[in-house]
C-alpha atoms as a printed R data frame, in Angstrom:
    type eleno elety resid chain resno       x       y       z
1   ATOM     1    CA   UNK     A     1  -0.142 -29.115   0.334
2   ATOM     2    CA   UNK     A     2  -2.347 -30.902  -2.183
3   ATOM     3    CA   UNK     A     3  -4.124 -28.764  -4.789
4   ATOM     4    CA   UNK     A     4  -6.556 -29.471  -7.609
5   ATOM     5    CA   UNK     A     5  -6.398 -27.778 -11.001
6   ATOM     6    CA   UNK     A     6  -9.338 -27.593 -13.415
7   ATOM     7    CA   UNK     A     7  -8.818 -27.374 -17.180
8   ATOM     8    CA   UNK     A     8 -10.654 -26.908 -20.429
9   ATOM     9    CA   UNK     A     9 -10.898 -30.401 -21.929
10  ATOM    10    CA   UNK     A    10 -13.316 -29.619 -24.762
11  ATOM    11    CA   UNK     A    11 -12.934 -27.076 -27.595
12  ATOM    12    CA   UNK     A    12 -14.072 -23.521 -26.837
13  ATOM    13    CA   UNK     A    13 -13.755 -20.466 -29.031
14  ATOM    14    CA   UNK     A    14 -11.849 -18.457 -26.428
15  ATOM    15    CA   UNK     A    15  -9.328 -21.221 -25.608
16  ATOM    16    CA   UNK     A    16  -6.569 -21.482 -28.239
17  ATOM    17    CA   UNK     A    17  -4.116 -23.425 -26.062
18  ATOM    18    CA   UNK     A    18  -3.610 -27.159 -25.552
19  ATOM    19    CA   UNK     A    19  -6.659 -28.786 -24.011
20  ATOM    20    CA   UNK     A    20  -6.404 -30.764 -20.781
21  ATOM    21    CA   UNK     A    21  -8.126 -33.979 -19.701
22  ATOM    22    CA   UNK     A    22 -10.158 -32.753 -16.711
23  ATOM    23    CA   UNK     A    23  -9.153 -32.245 -13.058
24  ATOM    24    CA   UNK     A    24  -5.515 -32.732 -12.008
25  ATOM    25    CA   UNK     A    25  -3.856 -32.885  -8.565
26  ATOM    26    CA   UNK     A    26  -0.468 -31.371  -7.704
27  ATOM    27    CA   UNK     A    27   1.757 -31.333  -4.616
28  ATOM    28    CA   UNK     A    28   2.976 -27.930  -3.409
29  ATOM    29    CA   UNK     A    29   5.990 -27.658  -1.110
30  ATOM    30    CA   UNK     A    30   6.429 -24.982   1.583
31  ATOM    31    CA   UNK     A    31   7.971 -22.558  -0.908
32  ATOM    32    CA   UNK     A    32   5.057 -23.024  -3.304
33  ATOM    33    CA   UNK     A    33   6.907 -25.154  -5.836
34  ATOM    34    CA   UNK     A    34   4.475 -27.552  -7.643
35  ATOM    35    CA   UNK     A    35   5.134 -31.158  -8.611
36  ATOM    36    CA   UNK     A    36   2.986 -33.975  -9.964
37  ATOM    37    CA   UNK     A    37   1.299 -36.517  -7.690
38  ATOM    38    CA   UNK     A    38   1.491 -39.414 -10.128
39  ATOM    39    CA   UNK     A    39  -2.296 -39.722 -10.049
40  ATOM    40    CA   UNK     A    40  -4.139 -39.716 -13.350
41  ATOM    41    CA   UNK     A    41  -6.416 -36.723 -13.997
42  ATOM    42    CA   UNK     A    42 -10.131 -37.282 -13.520
43  ATOM    43    CA   UNK     A    43 -11.559 -36.957 -17.014
44  ATOM    44    CA   UNK     A    44 -14.493 -34.528 -17.096
45  ATOM    45    CA   UNK     A    45 -15.777 -32.128 -19.752
46  ATOM    46    CA   UNK     A    46 -14.520 -28.588 -19.019
47  ATOM    47    CA   UNK     A    47 -14.273 -28.537 -15.197
48  ATOM    48    CA   UNK     A    48 -13.556 -24.802 -15.204
49  ATOM    49    CA   UNK     A    49 -14.257 -23.893 -11.583
50  ATOM    50    CA   UNK     A    50 -13.659 -25.919  -8.423
51  ATOM    51    CA   UNK     A    51 -14.588 -25.552  -4.768
52  ATOM    52    CA   UNK     A    52 -13.752 -27.744  -1.765
53  ATOM    53    CA   UNK     A    53 -16.216 -29.007   0.843
54  ATOM    54    CA   UNK     A    54 -15.277 -27.241   4.120
55  ATOM    55    CA   UNK     A    55 -14.944 -30.451   6.168
56  ATOM    56    CA   UNK     A    56 -15.025 -33.517   3.896
57  ATOM    57    CA   UNK     A    57 -12.493 -34.773   1.299
58  ATOM    58    CA   UNK     A    58 -14.830 -33.737  -1.513
59  ATOM    59    CA   UNK     A    59 -14.610 -31.082  -4.219
60  ATOM    60    CA   UNK     A    60 -17.188 -29.839  -6.700
61  ATOM    61    CA   UNK     A    61 -16.492 -29.030 -10.341
62  ATOM    62    CA   UNK     A    62 -18.786 -27.033 -12.579
63  ATOM    63    CA   UNK     A    63 -18.679 -28.201 -16.186
64  ATOM    64    CA   UNK     A    64 -18.886 -25.232 -18.539
65  ATOM    65    CA   UNK     A    65 -20.167 -26.116 -22.015
66  ATOM    66    CA   UNK     A    66 -20.697 -23.232 -24.429
67  ATOM    67    CA   UNK     A    67 -21.660 -25.444 -27.383
68  ATOM    68    CA   UNK     A    68 -23.656 -28.332 -25.925
69  ATOM    69    CA   UNK     A    69 -25.542 -26.274 -23.306
70  ATOM    70    CA   UNK     A    70 -27.652 -29.278 -22.323
71  ATOM    71    CA   UNK     A    71 -24.482 -30.825 -20.841
72  ATOM    72    CA   UNK     A    72 -23.749 -28.111 -18.284
73  ATOM    73    CA   UNK     A    73 -23.469 -29.763 -14.890
74  ATOM    74    CA   UNK     A    74 -21.753 -29.970 -11.519
75  ATOM    75    CA   UNK     A    75 -19.906 -33.078 -10.322
76  ATOM    76    CA   UNK     A    76 -19.023 -34.105  -6.766
77  ATOM    77    CA   UNK     A    77 -15.534 -35.636  -6.529
78  ATOM    78    CA   UNK     A    78 -13.853 -37.378  -3.605
79  ATOM    79    CA   UNK     A    79 -10.074 -37.143  -3.193
80  ATOM    80    CA   UNK     A    80  -7.427 -39.188  -1.420
81  ATOM    81    CA   UNK     A    81  -5.155 -36.866   0.572
82  ATOM    82    CA   UNK     A    82  -2.252 -39.334   0.441
83  ATOM    83    CA   UNK     A    83  -2.255 -40.309  -3.229
84  ATOM    84    CA   UNK     A    84  -4.060 -37.406  -4.901
85  ATOM    85    CA   UNK     A    85  -6.423 -39.837  -6.621
86  ATOM    86    CA   UNK     A    86  -9.790 -38.328  -7.602
87  ATOM    87    CA   UNK     A    87 -13.037 -40.305  -7.866
88  ATOM    88    CA   UNK     A    88 -16.312 -39.012  -9.307
89  ATOM    89    CA   UNK     A    89 -19.238 -39.428  -6.900
90  ATOM    90    CA   UNK     A    90 -22.250 -38.107  -8.824
91  ATOM    91    CA   UNK     A    91 -23.301 -35.430 -11.311
92  ATOM    92    CA   UNK     A    92 -26.326 -33.122 -11.497
93  ATOM    93    CA   UNK     A    93 -27.300 -31.362 -14.728
94  ATOM    94    CA   UNK     A    94 -27.652 -27.576 -14.437
95  ATOM    95    CA   UNK     A    95 -30.255 -26.004 -16.754
96  ATOM    96    CA   UNK     A    96 -30.041 -22.344 -17.675
97  ATOM    97    CA   UNK     A    97 -26.814 -21.993 -19.639
98  ATOM    98    CA   UNK     A    98 -23.073 -22.314 -19.093
99  ATOM    99    CA   UNK     A    99 -22.083 -23.365 -15.562
100 ATOM   100    CA   UNK     A   100 -19.315 -20.957 -14.570
101 ATOM   101    CA   UNK     A   101 -19.010 -20.935 -10.758
102 ATOM   102    CA   UNK     A   102 -19.843 -22.952  -7.629
103 ATOM   103    CA   UNK     A   103 -19.582 -22.269  -3.898
104 ATOM   104    CA   UNK     A   104 -20.612 -24.246  -0.819
105 ATOM   105    CA   UNK     A   105 -20.991 -24.006   2.961
106 ATOM   106    CA   UNK     A   106 -21.068 -27.799   3.383
107 ATOM   107    CA   UNK     A   107 -24.876 -28.022   3.567
108 ATOM   108    CA   UNK     A   108 -25.810 -26.551   0.203
109 ATOM   109    CA   UNK     A   109 -24.062 -25.865  -3.074
110 ATOM   110    CA   UNK     A   110 -24.769 -22.768  -5.181
111 ATOM   111    CA   UNK     A   111 -24.049 -22.689  -8.916
112 ATOM   112    CA   UNK     A   112 -24.067 -19.688 -11.268
113 ATOM   113    CA   UNK     A   113 -25.025 -20.253 -14.909
114 ATOM   114    CA   UNK     A   114 -25.062 -17.751 -17.757
115 ATOM   115    CA   UNK     A   115 -26.946 -17.864 -21.045
116 ATOM   116    CA   UNK     A   116 -25.206 -15.697 -23.688
117 ATOM   117    CA   UNK     A   117 -28.095 -15.999 -26.161
118 ATOM   118    CA   UNK     A   118 -31.038 -16.132 -23.756
119 ATOM   119    CA   UNK     A   119 -32.875 -13.578 -21.662
120 ATOM   120    CA   UNK     A   120 -31.895 -14.688 -18.152
121 ATOM   121    CA   UNK     A   121 -29.067 -16.190 -16.150
122 ATOM   122    CA   UNK     A   122 -29.605 -18.292 -13.053
123 ATOM   123    CA   UNK     A   123 -28.200 -19.322  -9.680
124 ATOM   124    CA   UNK     A   124 -29.164 -22.812  -8.532
125 ATOM   125    CA   UNK     A   125 -29.296 -24.062  -4.939
126 ATOM   126    CA   UNK     A   126 -28.605 -27.781  -4.334
127 ATOM   127    CA   UNK     A   127 -28.665 -29.653  -0.982
128 ATOM   128    CA   UNK     A   128 -25.705 -31.869  -0.139
129 ATOM   129    CA   UNK     A   129 -26.045 -35.398   1.248
130 ATOM   130    CA   UNK     A   130 -24.256 -36.585   4.383
131 ATOM   131    CA   UNK     A   131 -21.347 -37.967   2.338
132 ATOM   132    CA   UNK     A   132 -21.011 -34.732   0.350
133 ATOM   133    CA   UNK     A   133 -22.706 -35.989  -2.789
134 ATOM   134    CA   UNK     A   134 -25.141 -33.785  -4.679
135 ATOM   135    CA   UNK     A   135 -28.913 -33.833  -4.378
136 ATOM   136    CA   UNK     A   136 -31.390 -32.373  -6.923
137 ATOM   137    CA   UNK     A   137 -31.834 -28.615  -7.320
138 ATOM   138    CA   UNK     A   138 -34.184 -27.203  -4.654
139 ATOM   139    CA   UNK     A   139 -34.399 -23.555  -5.766
140 ATOM   140    CA   UNK     A   140 -33.381 -21.258  -8.631
141 ATOM   141    CA   UNK     A   141 -32.884 -17.489  -8.763
142 ATOM   142    CA   UNK     A   142 -33.337 -15.841 -12.175
143 ATOM   143    CA   UNK     A   143 -31.303 -12.757 -13.118
144 ATOM   144    CA   UNK     A   144 -32.737 -10.496 -15.807
145 ATOM   145    CA   UNK     A   145 -30.615  -7.295 -15.856
146 ATOM   146    CA   UNK     A   146 -28.775  -6.404 -19.089
147 ATOM   147    CA   UNK     A   147 -27.073  -3.122 -19.986
148 ATOM   148    CA   UNK     A   148 -27.059  -3.848 -23.736
149 ATOM   149    CA   UNK     A   149 -26.098  -1.020 -26.071
150 ATOM   150    CA   UNK     A   150 -25.705   1.425 -23.179
151 ATOM   151    CA   UNK     A   151 -22.844  -0.707 -21.894
152 ATOM   152    CA   UNK     A   152 -21.236  -0.869 -25.344
153 ATOM   153    CA   UNK     A   153 -21.470   2.915 -25.681
154 ATOM   154    CA   UNK     A   154 -20.004   3.495 -22.213
155 ATOM   155    CA   UNK     A   155 -16.907   1.505 -23.227
156 ATOM   156    CA   UNK     A   156 -16.586   3.271 -26.561
157 ATOM   157    CA   UNK     A   157 -17.691   0.183 -28.469
158 ATOM   158    CA   UNK     A   158 -15.069  -2.188 -27.085
159 ATOM   159    CA   UNK     A   159 -16.236  -5.775 -26.450
160 ATOM   160    CA   UNK     A   160 -19.578  -4.990 -28.070
161 ATOM   161    CA   UNK     A   161 -22.378  -7.428 -27.324
162 ATOM   162    CA   UNK     A   162 -20.937  -8.679 -24.021
163 ATOM   163    CA   UNK     A   163 -23.884  -7.197 -22.110
164 ATOM   164    CA   UNK     A   164 -26.771  -8.127 -24.382
165 ATOM   165    CA   UNK     A   165 -28.127 -10.561 -21.774
166 ATOM   166    CA   UNK     A   166 -27.942 -11.209 -18.050
167 ATOM   167    CA   UNK     A   167 -24.616 -12.829 -17.210
168 ATOM   168    CA   UNK     A   168 -24.277 -13.991 -13.553
169 ATOM   169    CA   UNK     A   169 -20.663 -15.056 -13.157
170 ATOM   170    CA   UNK     A   170 -20.328 -16.060  -9.505
171 ATOM   171    CA   UNK     A   171 -22.235 -17.210  -6.423
172 ATOM   172    CA   UNK     A   172 -20.228 -15.833  -3.492
173 ATOM   173    CA   UNK     A   173 -21.367 -16.991  -0.040
174 ATOM   174    CA   UNK     A   174 -21.026 -14.744   3.006
175 ATOM   175    CA   UNK     A   175 -22.184 -14.608   6.612
176 ATOM   176    CA   UNK     A   176 -24.829 -11.944   7.254
177 ATOM   177    CA   UNK     A   177 -24.807  -9.609  10.283
178 ATOM   178    CA   UNK     A   178 -27.543 -11.673  11.975
179 ATOM   179    CA   UNK     A   179 -25.583 -14.905  11.584
180 ATOM   180    CA   UNK     A   180 -27.471 -16.133   8.538
181 ATOM   181    CA   UNK     A   181 -26.211 -16.875   5.045
182 ATOM   182    CA   UNK     A   182 -26.292 -14.666   1.993
183 ATOM   183    CA   UNK     A   183 -25.161 -14.970  -1.624
184 ATOM   184    CA   UNK     A   184 -23.592 -12.170  -3.670
185 ATOM   185    CA   UNK     A   185 -24.044 -12.592  -7.426
186 ATOM   186    CA   UNK     A   186 -22.001 -10.355  -9.763
187 ATOM   187    CA   UNK     A   187 -23.871 -10.031 -13.084
188 ATOM   188    CA   UNK     A   188 -21.493  -9.055 -15.879
189 ATOM   189    CA   UNK     A   189 -24.350  -8.398 -18.289
190 ATOM   190    CA   UNK     A   190 -26.364  -6.115 -16.031
191 ATOM   191    CA   UNK     A   191 -23.639  -4.117 -14.220
192 ATOM   192    CA   UNK     A   192 -25.207  -5.240 -10.962
193 ATOM   193    CA   UNK     A   193 -24.384  -7.376  -7.918
194 ATOM   194    CA   UNK     A   194 -27.453  -9.122  -6.483
195 ATOM   195    CA   UNK     A   195 -27.744  -9.750  -2.741
196 ATOM   196    CA   UNK     A   196 -29.685 -12.912  -1.904
197 ATOM   197    CA   UNK     A   197 -30.817 -14.130   1.509
198 ATOM   198    CA   UNK     A   198 -30.801 -17.909   2.055
199 ATOM   199    CA   UNK     A   199 -33.466 -19.693   4.112
200 ATOM   200    CA   UNK     A   200 -31.976 -23.115   4.796
201 ATOM   201    CA   UNK     A   201 -35.088 -24.487   6.450
202 ATOM   202    CA   UNK     A   202 -37.290 -23.661   3.464
203 ATOM   203    CA   UNK     A   203 -34.423 -24.312   1.008
204 ATOM   204    CA   UNK     A   204 -35.086 -21.003  -0.731
205 ATOM   205    CA   UNK     A   205 -33.216 -17.886  -1.914
206 ATOM   206    CA   UNK     A   206 -34.726 -14.393  -1.872
207 ATOM   207    CA   UNK     A   207 -33.523 -11.163  -3.482
208 ATOM   208    CA   UNK     A   208 -33.027  -8.548  -0.728
209 ATOM   209    CA   UNK     A   209 -30.897  -5.911  -2.463
210 ATOM   210    CA   UNK     A   210 -28.627  -5.053  -5.355
211 ATOM   211    CA   UNK     A   211 -25.654  -2.820  -6.088
212 ATOM   212    CA   UNK     A   212 -25.889  -1.019  -9.408
213 ATOM   213    CA   UNK     A   213 -22.425  -0.219 -10.735
214 ATOM   214    CA   UNK     A   214 -21.452   2.218 -13.484
215 ATOM   215    CA   UNK     A   215 -22.870   1.280 -16.894
216 ATOM   216    CA   UNK     A   216 -20.409  -0.800 -18.916
217 ATOM   217    CA   UNK     A   217 -18.477  -2.093 -15.862
218 ATOM   218    CA   UNK     A   218 -19.096  -5.844 -16.259
219 ATOM   219    CA   UNK     A   219 -18.626  -7.194 -12.686
220 ATOM   220    CA   UNK     A   220 -17.257 -10.752 -12.649
221 ATOM   221    CA   UNK     A   221 -16.148 -11.937  -9.178
222 ATOM   222    CA   UNK     A   222 -16.192 -10.583  -5.626
223 ATOM   223    CA   UNK     A   223 -14.806 -11.355  -2.176
224 ATOM   224    CA   UNK     A   224 -16.058 -10.210   1.248
225 ATOM   225    CA   UNK     A   225 -13.761  -8.313   3.650
226 ATOM   226    CA   UNK     A   226 -12.429 -10.457   6.514
227 ATOM   227    CA   UNK     A   227 -11.087  -7.723   8.827
228 ATOM   228    CA   UNK     A   228 -14.392  -6.389  10.130
229 ATOM   229    CA   UNK     A   229 -15.305  -3.858   7.453
230 ATOM   230    CA   UNK     A   230 -18.853  -4.350   6.189
231 ATOM   231    CA   UNK     A   231 -17.840  -4.317   2.513
232 ATOM   232    CA   UNK     A   232 -17.041  -6.576  -0.389
233 ATOM   233    CA   UNK     A   233 -14.623  -6.102  -3.272
234 ATOM   234    CA   UNK     A   234 -15.894  -6.747  -6.815
235 ATOM   235    CA   UNK     A   235 -13.608  -7.002  -9.835
236 ATOM   236    CA   UNK     A   236 -14.863  -5.989 -13.287
237 ATOM   237    CA   UNK     A   237 -13.964  -7.878 -16.441
238 ATOM   238    CA   UNK     A   238 -14.887  -5.168 -18.946
239 ATOM   239    CA   UNK     A   239 -13.287  -2.095 -17.322
240 ATOM   240    CA   UNK     A   240 -10.385  -3.599 -15.333
241 ATOM   241    CA   UNK     A   241 -11.573  -1.986 -12.117
242 ATOM   242    CA   UNK     A   242 -12.338  -2.961  -8.508
243 ATOM   243    CA   UNK     A   243 -15.270  -1.448  -6.628
244 ATOM   244    CA   UNK     A   244 -15.526  -1.465  -2.838
245 ATOM   245    CA   UNK     A   245 -19.229  -1.944  -2.050
246 ATOM   246    CA   UNK     A   246 -20.957  -1.401   1.305
247 ATOM   247    CA   UNK     A   247 -23.011  -4.545   2.041
248 ATOM   248    CA   UNK     A   248 -25.816  -2.751   3.881
249 ATOM   249    CA   UNK     A   249 -26.453   0.100   1.429
250 ATOM   250    CA   UNK     A   250 -25.170  -1.850  -1.610
251 ATOM   251    CA   UNK     A   251 -23.441   1.266  -2.928
252 ATOM   252    CA   UNK     A   252 -19.901   1.649  -4.225
253 ATOM   253    CA   UNK     A   253 -17.695   3.642  -1.869
254 ATOM   254    CA   UNK     A   254 -14.417   3.347  -3.813
255 ATOM   255    CA   UNK     A   255 -13.306   2.462  -7.329
256 ATOM   256    CA   UNK     A   256  -9.796   1.872  -8.618
257 ATOM   257    CA   UNK     A   257  -8.044   0.433 -11.659
258 ATOM   258    CA   UNK     A   258  -6.441  -3.011 -11.637
259 ATOM   259    CA   UNK     A   259  -3.780  -1.840 -14.088
260 ATOM   260    CA   UNK     A   260  -0.725   0.388 -13.476
261 ATOM   261    CA   UNK     A   261  -1.214   4.126 -13.984
262 ATOM   262    CA   UNK     A   262   1.721   4.244 -16.393
263 ATOM   263    CA   UNK     A   263  -0.161   2.262 -19.055
264 ATOM   264    CA   UNK     A   264  -3.328   4.368 -18.804
265 ATOM   265    CA   UNK     A   265  -2.291   6.416 -21.826
266 ATOM   266    CA   UNK     A   266  -1.043   3.465 -23.858
267 ATOM   267    CA   UNK     A   267  -2.829   1.723 -26.663
268 ATOM   268    CA   UNK     A   268  -3.698  -1.953 -26.039
269 ATOM   269    CA   UNK     A   269  -1.244  -2.950 -28.770
270 ATOM   270    CA   UNK     A   270   1.552  -1.692 -26.506
271 ATOM   271    CA   UNK     A   271   0.696  -3.392 -23.232
272 ATOM   272    CA   UNK     A   272  -0.742  -6.539 -24.844
273 ATOM   273    CA   UNK     A   273   2.282  -7.196 -27.040
274 ATOM   274    CA   UNK     A   274   3.114 -10.303 -25.009
275 ATOM   275    CA   UNK     A   275  -0.345 -11.809 -25.536
276 ATOM   276    CA   UNK     A   276  -1.339 -11.185 -29.181
277 ATOM   277    CA   UNK     A   277  -4.412 -13.400 -28.854
278 ATOM   278    CA   UNK     A   278  -6.038 -10.968 -26.441
279 ATOM   279    CA   UNK     A   279  -5.184  -8.078 -28.704
280 ATOM   280    CA   UNK     A   280  -6.743  -9.823 -31.694
281 ATOM   281    CA   UNK     A   281  -9.786 -11.437 -30.045
282 ATOM   282    CA   UNK     A   282 -10.624  -9.114 -27.150
283 ATOM   283    CA   UNK     A   283  -8.799  -5.873 -27.816
284 ATOM   284    CA   UNK     A   284  -7.914  -5.082 -24.200
285 ATOM   285    CA   UNK     A   285  -6.985  -6.703 -20.906
286 ATOM   286    CA   UNK     A   286  -9.811  -8.351 -18.925
287 ATOM   287    CA   UNK     A   287  -9.759  -8.827 -15.161
288 ATOM   288    CA   UNK     A   288 -10.972 -12.165 -13.774
289 ATOM   289    CA   UNK     A   289 -10.482 -13.427 -10.200
290 ATOM   290    CA   UNK     A   290 -10.179 -11.498  -6.929
291 ATOM   291    CA   UNK     A   291  -8.991 -12.928  -3.576
292 ATOM   292    CA   UNK     A   292  -7.693 -11.876  -0.162
293 ATOM   293    CA   UNK     A   293  -4.562 -12.951   1.686
294 ATOM   294    CA   UNK     A   294  -5.059 -15.201   4.758
295 ATOM   295    CA   UNK     A   295  -4.767 -12.182   7.104
296 ATOM   296    CA   UNK     A   296  -7.080 -10.060   4.937
297 ATOM   297    CA   UNK     A   297  -4.507  -7.275   4.609
298 ATOM   298    CA   UNK     A   298  -3.749  -7.813   0.927
299 ATOM   299    CA   UNK     A   299  -6.093  -8.124  -2.032
300 ATOM   300    CA   UNK     A   300  -5.097  -9.648  -5.361
301 ATOM   301    CA   UNK     A   301  -6.792  -9.638  -8.767
302 ATOM   302    CA   UNK     A   302  -5.881 -11.359 -12.031
303 ATOM   303    CA   UNK     A   303  -5.517  -9.521 -15.348
304 ATOM   304    CA   UNK     A   304  -5.849 -11.575 -18.533
305 ATOM   305    CA   UNK     A   305  -4.047  -9.893 -21.413
306 ATOM   306    CA   UNK     A   306  -1.815  -7.746 -19.238
307 ATOM   307    CA   UNK     A   307  -0.997 -11.161 -17.703
308 ATOM   308    CA   UNK     A   308  -0.434 -10.042 -14.157
309 ATOM   309    CA   UNK     A   309  -1.786 -10.107 -10.632
310 ATOM   310    CA   UNK     A   310  -2.857  -6.773  -9.140
311 ATOM   311    CA   UNK     A   311  -1.660  -6.199  -5.554
312 ATOM   312    CA   UNK     A   312  -3.547  -3.884  -3.163
313 ATOM   313    CA   UNK     A   313  -3.175  -3.209   0.546
314 ATOM   314    CA   UNK     A   314  -6.404  -3.291   2.577
315 ATOM   315    CA   UNK     A   315  -7.026  -0.928   5.487
316 ATOM   316    CA   UNK     A   316 -10.431  -0.361   7.066
317 ATOM   317    CA   UNK     A   317 -12.304  -1.538   3.997
318 ATOM   318    CA   UNK     A   318 -10.382   0.717   1.588
319 ATOM   319    CA   UNK     A   319  -7.810  -0.263  -1.024
320 ATOM   320    CA   UNK     A   320  -4.431   1.150  -1.998
321 ATOM   321    CA   UNK     A   321  -2.909   0.032  -5.298
322 ATOM   322    CA   UNK     A   322   0.624  -1.307  -4.828
323 ATOM   323    CA   UNK     A   323   1.455  -2.674  -8.264
324 ATOM   324    CA   UNK     A   324   1.199  -5.686 -10.584
325 ATOM   325    CA   UNK     A   325   3.154  -8.951 -10.593
326 ATOM   326    CA   UNK     A   326   3.809 -10.700 -13.898
327 ATOM   327    CA   UNK     A   327   2.584 -14.319 -14.016
328 ATOM   328    CA   UNK     A   328   5.186 -15.134 -16.709
329 ATOM   329    CA   UNK     A   329   2.508 -16.746 -18.850
330 ATOM   330    CA   UNK     A   330  -0.563 -15.946 -20.912
331 ATOM   331    CA   UNK     A   331  -4.090 -15.376 -19.584
332 ATOM   332    CA   UNK     A   332  -4.047 -15.958 -15.794
333 ATOM   333    CA   UNK     A   333  -7.699 -16.789 -15.214
334 ATOM   334    CA   UNK     A   334  -7.432 -17.930 -11.594
335 ATOM   335    CA   UNK     A   335  -4.938 -18.063  -8.741
336 ATOM   336    CA   UNK     A   336  -4.478 -19.344  -5.202
337 ATOM   337    CA   UNK     A   337  -2.989 -17.475  -2.249
338 ATOM   338    CA   UNK     A   338  -0.698 -19.814  -0.300
339 ATOM   339    CA   UNK     A   339  -1.798 -20.662   3.261
340 ATOM   340    CA   UNK     A   340   1.187 -18.781   4.707
341 ATOM   341    CA   UNK     A   341   0.559 -15.767   2.459
342 ATOM   342    CA   UNK     A   342   4.118 -15.945   1.127
343 ATOM   343    CA   UNK     A   343   3.390 -17.129  -2.396
344 ATOM   344    CA   UNK     A   344   0.736 -17.081  -5.105
345 ATOM   345    CA   UNK     A   345  -0.111 -19.873  -7.540
346 ATOM   346    CA   UNK     A   346  -1.426 -18.531 -10.853
347 ATOM   347    CA   UNK     A   347  -2.853 -20.763 -13.590
348 ATOM   348    CA   UNK     A   348  -1.990 -19.428 -17.045
349 ATOM   349    CA   UNK     A   349  -4.751 -20.691 -19.333
350 ATOM   350    CA   UNK     A   350  -3.227 -20.058 -22.750
351 ATOM   351    CA   UNK     A   351   0.343 -21.101 -21.957
352 ATOM   352    CA   UNK     A   352  -0.611 -24.193 -19.939
353 ATOM   353    CA   UNK     A   353   1.516 -23.378 -16.899
354 ATOM   354    CA   UNK     A   354   1.155 -22.960 -13.149
355 ATOM   355    CA   UNK     A   355   3.303 -20.072 -11.889
356 ATOM   356    CA   UNK     A   356   4.528 -19.720  -8.299
357 ATOM   357    CA   UNK     A   357   5.142 -16.073  -7.390
358 ATOM   358    CA   UNK     A   358   7.133 -15.436  -4.203
359 ATOM   359    CA   UNK     A   359   5.607 -12.595  -2.167
360 ATOM   360    CA   UNK     A   360   8.825 -12.134  -0.139
361 ATOM   361    CA   UNK     A   361  10.626 -11.301  -3.374
362 ATOM   362    CA   UNK     A   362   7.821  -9.006  -4.607
363 ATOM   363    CA   UNK     A   363   6.901 -11.596  -7.211
364 ATOM   364    CA   UNK     A   364  10.311 -11.459  -8.885
365 ATOM   365    CA   UNK     A   365  11.126 -15.063  -8.000
366 ATOM   366    CA   UNK     A   366   8.874 -17.123 -10.264
367 ATOM   367    CA   UNK     A   367   8.768 -20.905 -10.717
368 ATOM   368    CA   UNK     A   368   6.862 -22.312 -13.707
369 ATOM   369    CA   UNK     A   369   5.334 -25.794 -13.724
370 ATOM   370    CA   UNK     A   370   4.483 -27.056 -17.222
371 ATOM   371    CA   UNK     A   371   1.031 -28.641 -17.313
372 ATOM   372    CA   UNK     A   372   0.649 -28.511 -21.107
373 ATOM   373    CA   UNK     A   373  -3.079 -28.026 -20.546
374 ATOM   374    CA   UNK     A   374  -5.484 -25.058 -20.529
375 ATOM   375    CA   UNK     A   375  -5.462 -24.604 -16.739
376 ATOM   376    CA   UNK     A   376  -8.223 -22.289 -15.523
377 ATOM   377    CA   UNK     A   377  -8.930 -23.000 -11.826
378 ATOM   378    CA   UNK     A   378  -6.885 -23.934  -8.762
379 ATOM   379    CA   UNK     A   379  -7.940 -24.721  -5.164
380 ATOM   380    CA   UNK     A   380  -6.257 -26.101  -2.040
381 ATOM   381    CA   UNK     A   381  -7.355 -29.556  -0.912
382 ATOM   382    CA   UNK     A   382  -5.167 -29.876   2.181
383 ATOM   383    CA   UNK     A   383  -3.249 -27.389   4.378
């Protein structure tokens, strides 16, 4: 299997590790063991989230710039399945703040941008050309919710200021019950997940609902159930929780912690001893990505600070916590579930490694691949 890994290649205040050069490709064998392809990385500024075109050898990288906000953009990239060589096709600038997430159905691309010092965050909709290259933005949704001081108070003052503005962190595509397309947008700043309907003919998005979560939650990413339950699972950065949300009513029907019960009574200094940066800068663990296994029967979430992957069983749209697997590195921002469901690839941002965790061995068999770069995103390019 060929995978692509995005890295931070420009200085950022929350990235103390060695910077990378852009987007890299790796080969993964059947056991999940990574190796280099020999191809040079494609040099881009901070390609921090990647998504693959569903049918063409093209990926899209959002370029997250927290200093030079005018440079936030998305780039279309073609890849050679045999050599792993990446070639930039074209780039479109994304106004509205830091570009943090992209998703695509092959006809359109959706990009979430946040503005930490502004009043709104946005989700852009861009048509794709026949060859997979990007066309200009055709529509923009503006998010305006912000929990502000109420969110700070709900968390007892931890991570103060994180919810001063709207903070959309993902554009998650899903198929609606009538066969259409929708977009779920977790807004970390507003403790809300927006539900947008997409009209492809008119090239427009429309707000049709929202799920209001508990104040101070800070939802970051979500994934839609694949076993027939009409729910999605949203992971929260600020409270280390996962909510199960009914798509029709947009109400939470279950909430659980991403961290083991045995550390609930511990101080952060105890369970963050292996990652002193998070203790000093953030003060607690922060959940990040959430994904399902290929059969939809397992759900995984990443915990930065605790440096683990949460494991839950899924049954009828409800979750059961099974435990946490150590990623043997610092700050696992993203991960990939292997196509056979037997291993996980976790990218450890602050230690510059890609960790392979064997599911058959309950995550105890771990292989580390040294990238020596602040790896933050990983996607599969080939089966």
